[in-house]
VOZADREN-724985 format. One record per residue (C-alpha): residue in three letters; chain; z, y, x. Coordinates in nm, 2 decimals. Layout:
<sites>
+------+-----+--------+--------+--------+
: type : mol :     c3 :     c2 :     c1 :
+------+-----+--------+--------+--------+
:  ALA :   A :      Z :      Y :      X :
...
+------+-----+--------+--------+--------+
</sites>
This chain:
<sites>
+------+-----+--------+--------+--------+
: type : mol :     c3 :     c2 :     c1 :
+------+-----+--------+--------+--------+
:  MET :   A :   2.27 :   4.21 :   1.88 :
:  ARG :   A :   2.43 :   3.90 :   1.74 :
:  LEU :   A :   2.22 :   3.89 :   1.41 :
:  PRO :   A :   1.88 :   3.85 :   1.59 :
:  LEU :   A :   2.03 :   3.58 :   1.80 :
:  ILE :   A :   2.16 :   3.39 :   1.50 :
:  ILE :   A :   1.82 :   3.42 :   1.33 :
:  PHE :   A :   1.65 :   3.29 :   1.64 :
:  VAL :   A :   1.88 :   2.99 :   1.66 :
:  LEU :   A :   1.82 :   2.91 :   1.29 :
:  VAL :   A :   1.44 :   2.94 :   1.33 :
:  LEU :   A :   1.45 :   2.72 :   1.64 :
:  SER :   A :   1.67 :   2.46 :   1.48 :
:  GLY :   A :   1.43 :   2.45 :   1.18 :
:  MET :   A :   1.14 :   2.40 :   1.41 :
:  VAL :   A :   1.31 :   2.11 :   1.59 :
:  LYS :   A :   1.40 :   1.95 :   1.26 :
:  GLY :   A :   1.05 :   1.99 :   1.14 :
:  GLN :   A :   0.92 :   1.81 :   1.45 :
:  THR :   A :   1.16 :   1.52 :   1.42 :
:  PRO :   A :   1.01 :   1.24 :   1.21 :
:  THR :   A :   1.21 :   1.07 :   0.93 :
:  THR :   A :   1.28 :   0.70 :   1.01 :
:  TYR :   A :   1.47 :   0.41 :   0.86 :
:  THR :   A :   1.59 :   0.08 :   1.00 :
:  SER :   A :   1.50 :  -0.26 :   0.87 :
:  ASN :   A :   1.59 :  -0.59 :   1.05 :
:  GLY :   A :   1.70 :  -0.40 :   1.35 :
:  LYS :   A :   1.37 :  -0.22 :   1.39 :
:  THR :   A :   1.31 :   0.16 :   1.34 :
:  HIS :   A :   1.01 :   0.26 :   1.13 :
:  LEU :   A :   0.86 :   0.59 :   1.04 :
:  LEU :   A :   0.90 :   0.72 :   0.68 :
:  GLY :   A :   0.72 :   1.00 :   0.49 :
:  GLU :   A :   0.47 :   1.24 :   0.63 :
:  PHE :   A :   0.45 :   1.26 :   1.01 :
:  ASP :   A :   0.24 :   1.40 :   1.29 :
:  LEU :   A :   0.00 :   1.17 :   1.47 :
:  THR :   A :   0.15 :   1.26 :   1.81 :
:  VAL :   A :   0.45 :   1.05 :   1.71 :
:  LEU :   A :   0.24 :   0.74 :   1.72 :
:  GLU :   A :   0.09 :   0.85 :   2.05 :
:  THR :   A :   0.41 :   0.94 :   2.24 :
:  ASP :   A :   0.71 :   0.77 :   2.09 :
:  THR :   A :   0.77 :   0.45 :   2.28 :
:  LEU :   A :   0.86 :   0.27 :   1.96 :
:  TYR :   A :   0.50 :   0.29 :   1.85 :
:  SER :   A :   0.28 :   0.40 :   2.13 :
:  GLN :   A :   0.22 :   0.06 :   2.29 :
:  TRP :   A :   0.06 :  -0.10 :   1.98 :
:  TYR :   A :  -0.11 :   0.23 :   1.89 :
:  GLN :   A :  -0.28 :   0.27 :   2.23 :
:  GLN :   A :  -0.37 :  -0.10 :   2.25 :
:  SER :   A :  -0.55 :  -0.09 :   1.91 :
:  TYR :   A :  -0.71 :   0.25 :   1.99 :
:  GLU :   A :  -0.85 :   0.13 :   2.31 :
:  SER :   A :  -0.97 :  -0.20 :   2.18 :
:  ALA :   A :  -1.19 :  -0.05 :   1.90 :
:  GLU :   A :  -1.55 :  -0.16 :   1.92 :
:  LEU :   A :  -1.74 :   0.10 :   1.72 :
:  ASP :   A :  -2.12 :   0.12 :   1.67 :
:  TYR :   A :  -2.26 :   0.47 :   1.65 :
:  THR :   A :  -2.63 :   0.38 :   1.64 :
:  LYS :   A :  -2.69 :   0.64 :   1.37 :
:  ILE :   A :  -2.44 :   0.91 :   1.29 :
:  ASP :   A :  -2.65 :   1.19 :   1.13 :
:  TRP :   A :  -2.42 :   1.15 :   0.83 :
:  LYS :   A :  -2.11 :   1.28 :   1.00 :
:  HIS :   A :  -2.16 :   1.64 :   0.90 :
:  ASN :   A :  -2.09 :   1.53 :   0.54 :
:  LEU :   A :  -1.73 :   1.47 :   0.64 :
:  HIS :   A :  -1.66 :   1.83 :   0.75 :
:  GLY :   A :  -1.39 :   1.97 :   0.52 :
:  ILE :   A :  -1.30 :   1.63 :   0.39 :
:  GLU :   A :  -0.93 :   1.54 :   0.39 :
:  VAL :   A :  -0.82 :   1.18 :   0.45 :
:  GLU :   A :  -0.47 :   1.08 :   0.33 :
:  ILE :   A :  -0.36 :   0.77 :   0.53 :
:  TYR :   A :  -0.08 :   0.56 :   0.37 :
:  MET :   A :   0.06 :   0.31 :   0.62 :
:  GLY :   A :   0.36 :   0.13 :   0.75 :
:  THR :   A :   0.47 :   0.10 :   1.11 :
:  TRP :   A :   0.60 :  -0.25 :   1.00 :
:  CYS :   A :   0.25 :  -0.35 :   0.89 :
:  GLY :   A :   0.01 :  -0.54 :   1.11 :
:  ASP :   A :  -0.30 :  -0.41 :   0.93 :
:  SER :   A :  -0.17 :  -0.05 :   0.97 :
:  LYS :   A :  -0.12 :  -0.11 :   1.34 :
:  ASN :   A :  -0.47 :  -0.25 :   1.37 :
:  TRP :   A :  -0.68 :  -0.01 :   1.16 :
:  VAL :   A :  -0.51 :   0.33 :   1.18 :
:  PRO :   A :  -0.56 :   0.37 :   1.55 :
:  LYS :   A :  -0.92 :   0.25 :   1.53 :
:  PHE :   A :  -0.98 :   0.49 :   1.24 :
:  VAL :   A :  -0.84 :   0.78 :   1.45 :
:  ARG :   A :  -1.06 :   0.69 :   1.75 :
:  MET :   A :  -1.37 :   0.68 :   1.53 :
:  TRP :   A :  -1.28 :   1.01 :   1.37 :
:  GLU :   A :  -1.23 :   1.18 :   1.70 :
:  GLU :   A :  -1.55 :   1.03 :   1.85 :
:  LEU :   A :  -1.74 :   1.17 :   1.55 :
:  GLY :   A :  -1.61 :   1.51 :   1.66 :
:  LEU :   A :  -1.41 :   1.57 :   1.35 :
:  PRO :   A :  -1.08 :   1.76 :   1.36 :
:  ARG :   A :  -0.75 :   1.59 :   1.34 :
:  ASP :   A :  -0.61 :   1.84 :   1.10 :
:  GLN :   A :  -0.83 :   1.68 :   0.83 :
:  LEU :   A :  -0.61 :   1.37 :   0.86 :
:  LYS :   A :  -0.27 :   1.33 :   0.68 :
:  PHE :   A :  -0.04 :   1.05 :   0.77 :
:  ILE :   A :   0.23 :   0.91 :   0.53 :
:  ALA :   A :   0.45 :   0.61 :   0.62 :
:  LEU :   A :   0.60 :   0.40 :   0.34 :
:  TYR :   A :   0.90 :   0.16 :   0.31 :
:  GLY :   A :   0.81 :  -0.20 :   0.39 :
:  SER :   A :   1.09 :  -0.37 :   0.20 :
:  GLY :   A :   1.39 :  -0.33 :  -0.02 :
:  ALA :   A :   1.43 :  -0.13 :  -0.34 :
:  HIS :   A :   1.16 :   0.12 :  -0.23 :
:  TYR :   A :   0.89 :  -0.13 :  -0.14 :
:  LYS :   A :   0.57 :   0.06 :  -0.05 :
:  GLN :   A :   0.71 :   0.39 :  -0.16 :
:  GLY :   A :   0.76 :   0.72 :   0.03 :
:  PRO :   A :   1.09 :   0.91 :   0.05 :
:  GLU :   A :   0.95 :   1.19 :  -0.17 :
:  GLY :   A :   0.74 :   0.97 :  -0.40 :
:  GLU :   A :   0.43 :   1.06 :  -0.20 :
:  GLU :   A :   0.26 :   0.75 :  -0.32 :
:  GLN :   A :   0.31 :   0.81 :  -0.69 :
:  GLY :   A :   0.00 :   0.83 :  -0.90 :
:  LYS :   A :  -0.21 :   0.72 :  -0.60 :
:  GLN :   A :  -0.23 :   0.35 :  -0.69 :
:  ILE :   A :  -0.11 :   0.23 :  -0.35 :
:  HIS :   A :  -0.05 :  -0.14 :  -0.34 :
:  ARG :   A :  -0.17 :  -0.23 :   0.01 :
:  VAL :   A :  -0.14 :  -0.05 :   0.34 :
:  PRO :   A :  -0.31 :   0.10 :   0.51 :
:  THR :   A :  -0.49 :   0.29 :   0.24 :
:  PHE :   A :  -0.73 :   0.56 :   0.34 :
:  ILE :   A :  -0.80 :   0.81 :   0.06 :
:  PHE :   A :  -1.09 :   1.04 :   0.10 :
:  LYS :   A :  -1.06 :   1.37 :  -0.08 :
:  ARG :   A :  -1.29 :   1.67 :  -0.14 :
:  GLU :   A :  -1.12 :   1.98 :  -0.28 :
:  ASP :   A :  -0.81 :   1.78 :  -0.35 :
:  THR :   A :  -1.00 :   1.52 :  -0.56 :
:  GLU :   A :  -1.03 :   1.16 :  -0.44 :
:  PHE :   A :  -1.39 :   1.03 :  -0.42 :
:  ALA :   A :  -1.35 :   0.71 :  -0.21 :
:  ARG :   A :  -1.10 :   0.49 :  -0.04 :
:  ILE :   A :  -1.06 :   0.20 :   0.20 :
:  VAL :   A :  -0.78 :  -0.05 :   0.12 :
:  GLU :   A :  -0.62 :  -0.24 :   0.40 :
:  SER :   A :  -0.94 :  -0.31 :   0.60 :
:  PRO :   A :  -1.31 :  -0.22 :   0.58 :
:  ALA :   A :  -1.53 :  -0.40 :   0.33 :
:  SER :   A :  -1.79 :  -0.44 :   0.61 :
:  ASP :   A :  -1.70 :  -0.26 :   0.93 :
:  LEU :   A :  -1.52 :   0.07 :   0.99 :
:  VAL :   A :  -1.82 :   0.28 :   1.08 :
:  THR :   A :  -2.04 :   0.14 :   0.81 :
:  ASP :   A :  -1.78 :   0.19 :   0.54 :
:  VAL :   A :  -1.72 :   0.55 :   0.65 :
:  ALA :   A :  -2.09 :   0.61 :   0.67 :
:  GLN :   A :  -2.14 :   0.49 :   0.32 :
:  ILE :   A :  -1.86 :   0.71 :   0.20 :
:  ALA :   A :  -2.01 :   1.01 :   0.37 :
:  LEU :   A :  -2.35 :   0.94 :   0.21 :
:  GLY :   A :  -2.20 :   0.90 :  -0.13 :
:  TYR :   A :  -2.23 :   0.52 :  -0.17 :
:  PRO :   A :  -1.88 :   0.39 :  -0.09 :
:  SER :   A :  -1.82 :   0.01 :  -0.09 :
:  LYS :   A :  -1.58 :  -0.13 :  -0.35 :
:  PRO :   A :  -1.24 :  -0.14 :  -0.18 :
:  ASN :   A :  -1.07 :  -0.47 :  -0.11 :
:  TYR :   A :  -0.85 :  -0.64 :  -0.37 :
:  LYS :   A :  -1.08 :  -0.58 :  -0.66 :
:  ALA :   A :  -0.86 :  -0.75 :  -0.92 :
:  ALA :   A :  -0.55 :  -0.54 :  -0.83 :
:  ASN :   A :  -0.76 :  -0.22 :  -0.83 :
:  PHE :   A :  -0.91 :  -0.31 :  -1.16 :
:  LEU :   A :  -0.57 :  -0.36 :  -1.32 :
:  LEU :   A :  -0.42 :  -0.04 :  -1.17 :
:  GLU :   A :  -0.72 :   0.15 :  -1.31 :
:  HIS :   A :  -0.67 :   0.01 :  -1.66 :
:  PHE :   A :  -0.29 :   0.06 :  -1.64 :
:  SER :   A :  -0.37 :   0.43 :  -1.60 :
:  LEU :   A :  -0.61 :   0.43 :  -1.89 :
:  HIS :   A :  -0.44 :   0.21 :  -2.16 :
:  PRO :   A :  -0.09 :   0.15 :  -2.30 :
:  ILE :   A :   0.05 :  -0.19 :  -2.20 :
:  ASP :   A :   0.06 :  -0.31 :  -2.56 :
:  HIS :   A :  -0.32 :  -0.26 :  -2.58 :
:  MET :   A :  -0.36 :  -0.46 :  -2.26 :
:  ARG :   A :  -0.13 :  -0.73 :  -2.38 :
:  ASP :   A :  -0.34 :  -0.76 :  -2.70 :
:  LYS :   A :  -0.65 :  -0.80 :  -2.48 :
:  ILE :   A :  -0.50 :  -1.04 :  -2.23 :
:  ARG :   A :  -0.79 :  -1.28 :  -2.27 :
:  PHE :   A :  -1.03 :  -1.01 :  -2.17 :
:  TYR :   A :  -0.82 :  -0.92 :  -1.86 :
:  PHE :   A :  -0.79 :  -1.28 :  -1.77 :
:  SER :   A :  -1.17 :  -1.32 :  -1.78 :
:  GLN :   A :  -1.23 :  -1.00 :  -1.58 :
:  THR :   A :  -0.97 :  -1.07 :  -1.31 :
:  TYR :   A :  -1.08 :  -1.43 :  -1.28 :
:  HIS :   A :  -1.41 :  -1.32 :  -1.13 :
:  LEU :   A :  -1.25 :  -1.05 :  -0.91 :
:  VAL :   A :  -0.93 :  -1.20 :  -0.77 :
:  GLY :   A :  -0.90 :  -1.36 :  -0.43 :
:  LYS :   A :  -0.57 :  -1.54 :  -0.36 :
:  SER :   A :  -0.26 :  -1.54 :  -0.58 :
:  SER :   A :  -0.09 :  -1.31 :  -0.33 :
:  GLU :   A :  -0.32 :  -1.03 :  -0.44 :
:  LEU :   A :  -0.16 :  -0.99 :  -0.79 :
:  ASN :   A :   0.18 :  -1.11 :  -0.66 :
:  THR :   A :   0.20 :  -0.82 :  -0.42 :
:  LEU :   A :   0.08 :  -0.58 :  -0.69 :
:  GLY :   A :   0.35 :  -0.71 :  -0.92 :
:  TYR :   A :   0.63 :  -0.65 :  -0.67 :
:  VAL :   A :   0.50 :  -0.30 :  -0.60 :
:  LEU :   A :   0.51 :  -0.22 :  -0.97 :
:  LEU :   A :   0.85 :  -0.39 :  -1.01 :
:  LYS :   A :   1.01 :  -0.18 :  -0.73 :
:  ALA :   A :   0.86 :   0.13 :  -0.87 :
:  GLY :   A :   1.04 :   0.07 :  -1.20 :
:  GLU :   A :   0.72 :  -0.02 :  -1.39 :
:  ILE :   A :   0.88 :  -0.34 :  -1.52 :
:  ASP :   A :   0.64 :  -0.40 :  -1.82 :
:  LYS :   A :   0.34 :  -0.37 :  -1.60 :
:  ALA :   A :   0.49 :  -0.59 :  -1.34 :
:  ILE :   A :   0.57 :  -0.86 :  -1.60 :
:  TYR :   A :   0.21 :  -0.84 :  -1.73 :
:  THR :   A :   0.07 :  -0.87 :  -1.38 :
:  PHE :   A :   0.29 :  -1.17 :  -1.29 :
:  GLU :   A :   0.21 :  -1.34 :  -1.63 :
:  LEU :   A :  -0.16 :  -1.29 :  -1.57 :
:  ASN :   A :  -0.12 :  -1.45 :  -1.22 :
:  THR :   A :   0.03 :  -1.76 :  -1.38 :
:  TYR :   A :  -0.29 :  -1.81 :  -1.58 :
:  LEU :   A :  -0.51 :  -1.76 :  -1.28 :
:  PHE :   A :  -0.32 :  -1.99 :  -1.04 :
:  ARG :   A :  -0.16 :  -2.24 :  -1.27 :
:  TYR :   A :  -0.07 :  -2.49 :  -1.00 :
:  GLU :   A :   0.11 :  -2.26 :  -0.76 :
:  PRO :   A :   0.49 :  -2.26 :  -0.79 :
:  ASN :   A :   0.53 :  -1.91 :  -0.64 :
:  VAL :   A :   0.35 :  -1.73 :  -0.92 :
:  TYR :   A :   0.61 :  -1.87 :  -1.17 :
:  ASP :   A :   0.89 :  -1.78 :  -0.94 :
:  SER :   A :   0.78 :  -1.42 :  -0.93 :
:  TYR :   A :   0.72 :  -1.41 :  -1.30 :
:  GLY :   A :   1.07 :  -1.55 :  -1.36 :
:  GLU :   A :   1.23 :  -1.29 :  -1.13 :
:  ALA :   A :   1.07 :  -1.00 :  -1.32 :
:  LEU :   A :   1.17 :  -1.15 :  -1.66 :
:  ALA :   A :   1.53 :  -1.19 :  -1.54 :
:  MET :   A :   1.54 :  -0.83 :  -1.42 :
:  ALA :   A :   1.42 :  -0.72 :  -1.77 :
:  GLY :   A :   1.70 :  -0.92 :  -1.92 :
:  LYS :   A :   1.47 :  -1.19 :  -2.07 :
:  VAL :   A :   1.69 :  -1.48 :  -1.96 :
:  LYS :   A :   1.54 :  -1.75 :  -2.18 :
:  GLU :   A :   1.19 :  -1.67 :  -2.07 :
:  ALA :   A :   1.29 :  -1.65 :  -1.71 :
:  LYS :   A :   1.45 :  -1.99 :  -1.72 :
:  ILE :   A :   1.13 :  -2.14 :  -1.86 :
:  GLN :   A :   0.94 :  -2.00 :  -1.55 :
:  TYR :   A :   1.19 :  -2.14 :  -1.30 :
:  GLN :   A :   1.17 :  -2.48 :  -1.48 :
:  LYS :   A :   0.79 :  -2.47 :  -1.43 :
:  VAL :   A :   0.85 :  -2.40 :  -1.06 :
:  LEU :   A :   1.06 :  -2.72 :  -1.04 :
:  GLU :   A :   0.80 :  -2.92 :  -1.23 :
:  LEU :   A :   0.55 :  -2.83 :  -0.95 :
:  ASP :   A :   0.79 :  -2.83 :  -0.66 :
:  PRO :   A :   1.10 :  -3.04 :  -0.74 :
:  GLU :   A :   1.26 :  -2.95 :  -0.40 :
:  ASN :   A :   1.25 :  -2.57 :  -0.46 :
:  ASN :   A :   1.60 :  -2.46 :  -0.39 :
:  ASN :   A :   1.55 :  -2.10 :  -0.49 :
:  ALA :   A :   1.44 :  -2.20 :  -0.84 :
:  ARG :   A :   1.75 :  -2.42 :  -0.87 :
:  GLN :   A :   1.98 :  -2.14 :  -0.76 :
:  GLN :   A :   1.82 :  -1.89 :  -1.00 :
:  LEU :   A :   1.85 :  -2.13 :  -1.29 :
:  ALA :   A :   2.21 :  -2.19 :  -1.21 :
:  GLU :   A :   2.28 :  -1.82 :  -1.20 :
:  LEU :   A :   2.09 :  -1.76 :  -1.53 :
:  GLU :   A :   2.30 :  -2.04 :  -1.69 :
:  GLU :   A :   2.61 :  -1.84 :  -1.60 :
+------+-----+--------+--------+--------+
</sites>
């Protein structure tokens, strides 16, 4: 009689463990990590307040929704961070829209990423790898396990319009066009080829980029993922696009220093001081590099 009891306890403990979401702590706050069930956001007091507030505040226009049947059988992977203001805003609103369209929850998959540190915007099991995630939330629409559209950080127009266009086969271009453009080309071409064509990539990104933070964030995502050559390329390109912003040289210098390119890194920190003589971080980094 003891063997069935042992098996029952093991099964029960496995179920409990499976229901317990993975978390990590940063700056004294607990955040979700990895794949989790939506009910965690709805019921856990760490997250439920902002979740419900955003869910209930959604203003969604369903004037015409004859396109919703096109979303049956579609899976949406949602990469987010419970540390991220845009995730707190748009994920609950997306869920409300999905439910009000009468679509089942089990078509939605939620993955929480790190918000800082050595695993910046990465999942505990590398869930983001190969997905070109650089902003959260990112909503990836998949049919038969193949991506056919995505929403990056926020809708290009409004949430219902963006999803309607996706359902009808005419998705809007996701936000952060320059970062998306570079990521696509990183996946298609070796870095040496892109370096040889840097004038071309400067010209293309010049017409696509918004603020310097767009490629700066992408650079750090690549850097933390161990893609140092791609990060250096991204930061370098950003210095050409935003020549008078000290921070772009600071980031470029940091990446060069990590790659062991001390001489080149010092040049970038010196450029920071030329633009911002009171920049203490650049002075400190230069002193450390001198040593």
